[in-house]
C-alpha positions in Angstrom: 0.0 0.0 0.0 1.1 3.6 -0.6 -0.1 6.9 0.7 0.0 10.1 -1.4 -0.1 13.7 -0.3 -1.0 16.2 -3.0 -0.3 19.8 -1.7 -2.0 22.9 -3.1 -1.6 26.6 -2.5 -4.9 28.3 -3.5 -5.3 31.9 -4.5 -6.7 34.0 -1.7 -10.5 34.2 -1.9 -10.8 31.1 -4.1 -10.8 28.6 -1.2 -14.5 27.6 -1.5 -14.2 27.1 -5.3 -11.2 24.8 -4.6 -13.2 22.8 -2.1 -16.0 22.5 -4.6 -13.5 21.3 -7.2 -12.3 18.6 -4.8 -15.9 17.3 -4.7 -15.6 16.8 -8.5 -12.2 15.1 -8.1 -13.8 12.9 -5.3 -16.3 11.7 -7.8 -13.5 10.6 -10.1 -11.6 9.1 -7.1 -14.7 7.0 -6.2 -14.6 5.4 -9.6 -10.9 4.5 -9.3 -9.7 1.0 -9.0 -7.2 0.6 -6.1 -8.2 3.6 -4.0 -8.8 2.8 -0.4 -9.5 6.3 1.1 -9.1 10.0 0.4 -9.3 13.0 2.7 -9.2 16.8 2.0 -7.3 18.8 4.7 -7.0 22.5 5.2 -3.9 23.8 6.9 -4.8 25.3 10.3 -2.3 28.2 10.2 -2.7 29.0 6.5 -6.2 28.6 5.3 -5.4 28.7 1.6 -3.1 25.7 1.9 -4.6 22.3 1.3 -3.6 18.6 1.2 -5.5 15.8 -0.5 -4.3 12.6 1.4 -5.1 9.3 -0.3 -4.2 5.7 0.1 -3.9 3.3 -2.8 -3.4 -0.5 -3.1 -0.2 0.1 -5.2 1.8 2.8 -6.9 0.5 1.4 -10.2 -3.1 2.0 -9.2 -2.3 5.7 -8.3 -0.3 6.2 -11.6 -3.2 4.8 -13.6 -5.6 7.3 -11.9 -3.4 10.4 -12.4 -2.8 9.5 -16.1 -6.6 9.1 -16.8 -8.3 11.6 -19.0 -11.0 12.1 -16.4 -8.5 13.1 -13.7 -6.6 15.4 -16.1 -9.7 17.2 -17.2 -10.9 17.9 -13.7 -7.5 19.1 -12.6 -6.9 21.3 -15.6 -10.1 23.2 -14.9 -8.9 23.8 -11.3 -5.4 25.2 -12.2 -6.8 28.8 -12.4 -7.5 28.5 -8.6 -3.9 27.8 -7.7 -1.0 30.1 -6.8 1.4 27.5 -8.1 1.5 24.0 -9.5 0.6 21.4 -6.9 3.3 19.2 -5.3 3.0 15.6 -4.4 4.8 13.1 -2.2 4.3 9.3 -2.3 5.1 7.0 0.7 5.1 3.3 1.1 3.5 1.9 4.3 6.0 0.2 6.6 4.0 0.0 9.8 0.9 1.4 11.4 -0.8 2.4 14.6 -4.5 3.1 15.3 -6.6 3.3 18.4 -7.2 -0.4 18.5 -3.4 -0.9 18.9 -3.2 0.8 22.3 -1.9 -1.2 25.2 -3.9 -0.8 28.4 
């Protein structure tokens, strides 16, 4: 499994439009083979800074998604909302912790 962080700096005053654009991307994500989850985060100390965090069964699944025409068309339409091109980071899962792992 891999996790992907996509990082966006949105033009001031365009935050709600960006959040709405994520809803359209989410529809494409929902159709994607290999996606296990996706979340949109807004940075607490910089409200025009966002992260889309997603988890995929494999790097190949993620690559297929970002090379799809559906993804490209949605993201092209959102470029006008951004201060700069988005950045991404891809990580491979090596271990995990969740609330059920706590030792009493």
